[in-house]
C-alpha positions as CSV (number, residue, x, y, z in Angstrom):
1,M,28.9,4.6,7.8
2,P,26.5,2.3,7.2
3,T,23.5,3.4,3.9
4,I,19.9,4.5,4.3
5,K,17.5,2.6,1.1
6,P,15.2,5.3,0.9
7,L,12.0,4.2,1.6
8,K,9.2,3.6,-1.9
9,T,5.9,4.3,-1.5
10,L,5.0,0.8,-2.2
11,D,7.2,-0.4,0.6
12,L,4.9,2.0,3.2
13,I,1.7,0.7,2.2
14,G,2.5,-3.1,4.3
15,E,3.8,-0.5,6.7
16,L,0.6,1.2,7.3
17,R,-1.4,-0.9,7.2
18,Q,0.2,-3.4,9.2
19,Q,0.2,0.0,12.0
20,L,-3.1,0.6,10.8
21,K,-3.7,-3.1,12.1
22,L,-5.8,-3.8,8.4
23,S,-5.8,-6.6,6.8
24,Q,-5.1,-6.6,2.6
25,G,-8.3,-7.8,2.5
26,S,-9.7,-4.8,4.1
27,L,-7.4,-1.8,3.2
28,A,-8.4,-3.1,-0.3
29,A,-12.0,-2.6,0.0
30,K,-11.4,0.9,2.1
31,L,-9.9,1.1,-0.7
32,G,-12.5,-0.1,-3.2
33,V,-9.2,-2.4,-4.8
34,L,-8.6,-5.6,-5.0
35,L,-7.5,-7.6,-2.7
36,K,-5.0,-8.7,-5.3
37,T,-4.0,-5.1,-6.2
38,V,-2.8,-4.6,-2.6
39,S,-1.2,-7.7,-2.2
40,C,1.1,-6.6,-6.1
41,W,1.7,-2.8,-4.7
42,E,3.3,-4.0,-1.0
43,N,5.2,-7.1,-3.4
44,E,6.4,-4.2,-5.8
45,Q,4.9,-6.5,-8.2
46,T,2.7,-2.8,-9.7
47,A,1.8,0.0,-9.5
48,S,-1.2,0.5,-11.3
49,S,-3.5,4.2,-12.0
50,S,-5.5,3.3,-9.9
51,M,-3.5,3.2,-6.6
52,V,-2.4,6.9,-8.1
53,K,-5.8,8.0,-7.9
54,Q,-6.3,6.4,-4.0
55,A,-2.7,8.0,-3.6
56,N,-4.8,11.4,-1.4
57,C,-7.1,9.5,0.4
58,T,-7.8,8.7,4.3
59,I,-7.7,5.6,5.8
60,D,-10.6,6.4,9.2
């Protein structure tokens, strides 16, 4: 039986962004962070405190 890898929060950022058809820049603008920050999140380079603060927001 194959093992299913659990998704991490950082894995979900890119998935959700793509489902919403947002560029990294658009998502960054909506969250009030730099594009580089979103890129780092998606590449699992950092999970900053700003990401934690934004966790409860909605993207409309």
